DOKOLFI-623167 format. One line per 10 residues: for each residue z negated, y, x negated of C-alpha. Coordinates in steps of 0.2 Angstrom, whole numbers, plus 2048, in hexadecimal, padded with zeros to 3 digits. Layout:
<nodes>
Z Y X  ...
</nodes>
This chain:
<nodes>
1CE 838 22C  1CD 847 238  1DA 855 234  1D4 866 23B  1E2 874 23A  1ED 86A 22C  1DF 869 220  1D1 85E 21D  1BF 860 226  1AF 863 21A
1A9 853 221  1B9 849 21C  1B5 84D 209  1A9 83C 203  19B 841 1F7  1A4 839 1E8  1B4 844 1EC  1A6 854 1EC  19F 84F 1DC  1B0 84A 1D4
1BB 857 1DA  1B1 869 1DD  1AE 876 1D0  1B2 875 1BF  1C1 868 1C0  1C2 855 1C1  1B3 84E 1B9  1B8 83E 1AE  1B5 82E 1B6  1AC 820 1AE
1BE 815 1A8  1C0 80A 199  1C4 810 188  1D5 80E 189  1D6 81B 198  1CC 829 18E  1DE 831 189  1E5 834 19B  1D3 83C 1A1  1D7 84E 19D
1E6 84B 1AA  1DE 844 1BA  1E0 851 1C6  1DC 84B 1D6  1DA 83C 1E1  1E6 832 1F0  1DB 837 200  1E9 831 20D  1F5 822 20B  205 823 218
216 81A 212  221 825 207  216 834 20E  203 833 207  1FA 841 203  1EE 845 1F5  1E0 851 1F2  1E2 85D 1E0  1D7 865 1D8  1DA 878 1D3
1D1 879 1C6  1D8 869 1BD  1E8 871 1BF  1E4 881 1B9  1DE 87A 1A9  1EF 870 1A7  1F9 87F 1AB  1F9 884 198  1FF 873 191  20D 871 186
214 864 18F  220 86C 19F  21D 85E 1A9  20A 85E 1A6  209 871 1A8  213 86F 1BA  206 864 1C0  201 865 1D1  20F 870 1D5  21D 86C 1E3
22A 861 1D9  21F 85A 1CC  219 84A 1CD  20B 841 1CD  206 82F 1C6  1F9 822 1D0  1F3 812 1C7  1F5 802 1D2  1EC 7F3 1C9  1F8 7F3 1B9
208 7FD 1C0  209 811 1C2  210 816 1D0  217 828 1CF  21A 834 1DD  221 844 1E0  217 854 1E8  220 85A 1F9  215 867 1FF  203 86D 1FC
1F5 878 206  1E5 87F 203  1D7 872 209  1CF 87D 217  1BD 87B 214  1BA 876 201  1BF 884 1F3  1CB 87E 1E6  1D1 86E 1ED  1E4 86E 1F2
1EA 861 200  1FC 85B 1FA  209 84F 202  211 842 1F6  21F 839 1F6  220 828 1ED  230 825 1E0  22D 816 1D8  223 80C 1CD  220 805 1BB
216 7FB 1B0  20A 802 1A5  20A 7FC 192  1F9 7F3 18E  1F5 7FE 17C  1FB 810 17F  1FA 80F 194  20C 818 195  219 813 1A3  227 807 1A0
234 7FD 1AB  234 80A 1B6  23D 806 1CB  23F 80C 1D9  234 808 1E8  222 804 1EA  21B 7F2 1ED  208 7F6 1ED  202 805 1F4  1F2 80E 1EC
1E2 810 1F8  1D9 821 1FD  1CE 826 1EC  1DA 820 1DF  1DD 82D 1D2  1EC 837 1D1  1F1 83E 1BE  1FE 849 1B8  20F 842 1B1  212 845 1A1
224 847 198  224 838 191  220 82F 1A3  22F 839 1A9  238 834 19A  237 822 19E  239 825 1B1  24A 830 1B1  250 825 19F  260 81C 1A4
262 807 1A3  26E 801 19C  27B 804 1AB  28A 80D 1A8  283 820 1A9  287 833 1A6  27D 83E 1A0  27F 84E 1AA  271 85B 1A5  25D 85C 1A4
251 855 1B0  245 866 1B7  237 86A 1AF  23B 861 19E  245 868 190  24C 858 188  24C 849 196  25E 846 19C  262 845 1AC  271 837 1B0
27C 830 1BC  281 81D 1BE  291 81D 1BF  294 80D 1C8  287 811 1D6  28E 820 1D9  2A0 81B 1DA  29C 80E 1E5  294 816 1F4  29C 826 1F1
293 837 1EE  293 84A 1F4  291 85A 1E8  28B 867 1F6  286 878 1F0  287 88B 1F7  296 898 1F0  292 89D 1DF  286 88D 1DA  291 887 1CE
297 878 1D8  2AA 877 1D0  2A2 878 1BD  296 86A 1C4  2A4 861 1CB  2AF 863 1BD  2A1 85F 1B0  29D 84E 1B9  2AF 849 1B8  2B2 84C 1A6
2A2 842 1A4  2A9 834 1AD  2BB 835 1A6  2B3 835 195  2AA 825 19B  2B9 81D 1A2  2CB 823 198  2D4 815 1A2  2CC 81C 1B4  2D8 820 1C3
2D1 831 1CD  2D9 83C 1D7  2D4 84C 1DA  2D8 859 1E9  2D8 86A 1E4  2DC 876 1F2  2D9 887 1E7  2E1 882 1D7  2D2 885 1CE  2D1 871 1C5
2E1 872 1BD  2D8 87E 1AF  2C9 873 1AC  2D5 862 1A9  2E3 866 19F  2DF 85A 192  2D8 84B 19B  2E1 84C 1AD  2F4 84D 1B4  2F7 85C 1BC
301 85E 1CD  306 86B 1D9  314 86F 1E3  320 872 1D5  31E 860 1D0  314 857 1DD  325 84E 1E5  31B 846 1F1  32A 83C 1FC  329 843 20F
32E 832 216  31B 82B 20E  314 833 21D  30D 825 22B  312 82B 23E  304 833 241  306 83D 232  318 841 237  313 844 248  305 851 241
315 85B 238  324 857 241  31C 85A 254  317 86A 259  314 869 26B  303 868 273  2FB 85F 284  307 854 28D  317 859 282  310 852 273
30F 841 278  321 841 27F  324 849 26E  31B 83B 264  324 82D 26E  334 834 26B  330 837 257  329 824 256  339 81C 25E  346 827 252
33B 826 243  33A 812 242  34F 813 244  34F 81E 235  346 813 22D  34E 804 22F  35E 80C 229  358 80A 218  35F 7F8 211  34D 7F6 20A
349 7F3 21B  358 7E6 21C  34D 7D6 216  33B 7DC 21F  338 7D4 22E  32B 7E0 235  32E 7F3 234  324 7FF 23D  323 811 23D  316 812 231
320 808 223  321 811 213  333 80F 213  33F 81E 20C  34B 826 21C  356 836 21B  353 844 224  365 845 229  363 836 22F  355 838 23A
35C 848 241  36D 83D 246  362 830 24F  35A 83F 259  36B 844 25D  371 835 262  362 831 26D  362 841 276  377 83E 278  372 82D 281
367 838 28F  367 837 29F  369 849 2A8  358 848 2B1  350 843 29F  34C 853 296  352 856 285  343 861 280  339 855 275  349 851 26B
34D 865 268  33C 869 263  33B 85C 254  34C 85F 250  347 873 24E  337 86E 244  340 861 238  34F 86E 233  343 87B 232  339 872 225
347 86C 21B  34D 87D 21B  33D 885 215  33D 884 201  328 884 202  32A 872 20A  334 86D 1FB  327 863 1F1  328 858 200  338 859 209
344 85D 1FC  356 851 1FE  351 84B 1ED  345 842 1F3  34D 834 1FD  34C 826 1EF  341 819 1EE  333 820 1E3  323 819 1EA  31D 80F 1DB
321 81F 1D0  318 829 1DC  308 820 1DE  306 81C 1CA  308 82F 1C7  2FC 834 1D2  2EE 825 1D1  2F2 826 1BD  2F8 813 1BC  2F8 812 1AB
2EB 820 1A8  2F0 824 196  2E0 82C 193  2E5 837 1A1  2DA 832 1AE  2D9 83E 1BB  2E7 846 1C5  2E3 859 1CD  2ED 85B 1DB  2EF 86D 1DF
2F3 872 1F0  2F0 882 1EF  302 887 1F1  306 87A 1FE  30A 884 20F  2F9 885 21A  2FF 87B 228  305 86C 21F  2F6 86B 213  2EC 860 21C
2FB 853 21E  2FB 855 20B  2EC 850 209  2EB 842 216  2FB 83A 20F  2F3 839 1FB  2E0 833 204  2EB 824 210  2F6 821 201  2E5 81E 1F7
2DB 812 206  2EC 809 208  2EE 805 1F6  2DF 7FE 1F4  2E2 7F3 202  2F5 7EF 1FD  2ED 7E9 1ED  2E1 7DD 1F2  2E4 7CE 1E6  2E8 7D7 1D7
2DF 7DD 1C8  2D4 7EB 1D1  2D6 7FE 1CB  2CA 807 1D6  2CF 819 1DA  2C2 828 1DB  2CA 836 1E9  2C1 847 1E5  2C2 853 1F4  2BD 864 1F1
2BB 870 200  2B7 85F 20B  2B0 869 219  2C4 86E 21D  2C8 85F 21D  2BC 853 225  2B7 862 233  2A8 85D 240  2B7 860 24D  2C0 852 253
2CD 85B 25C  2DC 866 256  2E7 863 246  2E2 85A 237  2DD 84A 240  2E8 83E 234  2DC 846 224  2CB 844 22F  2CF 834 233  2D5 82D 221
2C6 837 218  2B9 830 226  2C3 81E 223  2C0 81F 211  2AD 824 213  2A9 814 21D  2B2 806 215  2BA 80E 206  2AD 803 1FB  2B3 7F4 201
2C5 7F5 1FA  2C0 801 1E7  2C2 811 1F1  2B5 81F 1ED  2B4 82E 1F4  2AD 83F 1EA  2AA 84E 1F8  2A7 85E 1F3  2A2 86D 1FF  298 87B 203
294 878 214  28F 866 218  28A 86B 22A  29E 86C 22E  2A0 85B 228  2A5 84F 236  292 846 23A  290 837 230  29B 839 220  28D 840 215
282 831 21B  290 825 214  28F 82F 202  282 823 1F9  27E 832 1EC  27C 844 1F0  27B 851 1E3  276 863 1EC  275 872 1E3  26F 884 1ED
273 884 200  26F 895 206  273 890 218  264 889 222  26F 87C 22D  279 876 21C  267 875 216  260 869 226  270 85F 224  270 858 212
25C 856 218  263 84B 223  26E 841 218  260 83F 20A  257 831 208  242 832 20D  23C 833 1FB  248 842 1F6  23E 84D 205  232 854 1F8
244 85A 1ED  24B 860 1FC  240 86E 1FF  243 877 1ED  257 876 1F4  259 88A 1FA  24F 88E 1EA  25A 885 1DC  261 88F 1CF  273 88F 1CA
27A 87F 1C1  26B 878 1C7  26A 869 1D4  261 85C 1DD  268 848 1DB  262 83D 1E6  269 82B 1ED  273 81D 1E2  277 825 1D6  267 828 1CE
258 81C 1CB  24C 82C 1D6  251 83C 1DA  252 848 1CD  253 85B 1CB  25F 85F 1BD  266 86D 1B3  277 86A 1B0  27F 86A 19F  28A 87B 19B
29C 876 19B  2A9 87B 18B  2B3 889 193  2C3 87F 191  2BD 875 19C  2B7 880 1AB  2C0 882 1BA  2C8 892 1BD  2BC 898 1CA  2B0 8A4 1C3
2AC 8B4 1CF  2B3 8C4 1CB  2A8 8D0 1C3  2AC 8E1 1CF  2A1 8EE 1C4  2AE 8E8 1B4  2BD 8E6 1BA  2BC 8F6 1C7  2BA 900 1B6  2CC 8F9 1B1
2DB 904 1B7  2EC 904 1B1  2FE 8FB 1B5  2FA 8FA 1C7  30D 8FD 1CB  313 8EE 1C0  305 8E1 1C8  30B 8E6 1DA  31E 8E4 1D4  31B 8D3 1CD
310 8CD 1DB  31B 8D2 1E9  32A 8C9 1DF  320 8B8 1DD  319 8BB 1F0  32A 8BD 1F7  333 8AF 1ED  323 8A3 1F1  322 8A1 1DF  311 89E 1D6
</nodes>
């Protein structure tokens, strides 16, 4: 078939195609009686087959006749993102229209590229589709007829099977077909929720997590919340932690995390400081009586130690130095530890009250073991000083992964770790601070599912994520993305069959998303359900026009704000 300038030449159409497709709509083909109810939905035919992307020829007059149909799916027939069905033997193939262009030489004809979604069997009496599945076993041949997919067809295709699932919204363009996520497939292979600021991303995340909590009230979900938005959404169903009640013991940090907190030097000095810290930290850990019965203790072992012991050991080691050796590394580390111990902002982690062995209790409350009907812990890190936020997230992520590794052989309790603003913690650049959190989250993305740790990433800048992390997410839920670079990144991570949907990402409305991957049987475009007011995160945008009309009480506002600011209280 000769393509000229992107369209088909006039000579490319067979006489039969001209008869069937020219002029006043598609002539009804000679067909068995059982097929007569479909004749009016005939809209074109296949002209080119090449794997997942093939091409069809559509008759614009036939599409015009269907545009006034009361069935929303039929009325959309032939549009980009709409579905068509093609018969092969006793099965129906379903395809999505990716793009269109006018036929160059023949008026009233449209050339469209389609992506095959899957196939279903035909019921003998009604001709309807049932038993729909992903993938194609037999491709059609050029000349096969294309029909508009009806709402009933879509119902069969999008209907959730008996696997555990949660309904999140309505499938576009229908009014009543429900879009579902298969929970096991979605969590088993990680998921990502993407969308530019203001598209309803936080509310969508809350909606999905609420639905999962309803399905599994004994679940184990840890959510890292950098803006303090989600506490309002999960008051009833979650355990809420912030700097006031998190009480995360400093000795739970491993050596790399200790270095990020206590070692401030750069370049060659950094290595010297890390070596000193490793030596002294090991000695401090070994002073604990828990260490007495253990044969193998490393700097990473989560054994409690006293900060005062660590400072004394640093002092003693410094006393043993000969004159030629510099004491600068010892002084730098000592200064940093004393500074953090004295600063009340770090009390949630470096308080003298956190010395006892509270590891089991801490893991129990964070991982919801047992859940007691509150399966999600919201960890609000908005009050954590910015220089150690990354370390706090690293410790929480690593504890999740380490718990999963060391609990093998026990009854399994899989954990879902949800990271809001994921691009902060898994940045694409692999130098500078914050590498501990990047390494552990990348490791969970690669290996987590073997151990029962699922990762949920929420971000507005997928292009800033470390390469490869997005492609480890088996399910991608994409809301509107305004940035072209982000759109390109998502395209690269999505499966081939979803390409037609991807082109509509810049045109999505608020609360609308495209879901593809493991969590759905075929890619879907969904208008998400409305979430009750009390279940929404506190993230609505300020209304300038309304708020700028209000005045009064500014002096009192300033006084209260300054007081909180100075006392670092929230």
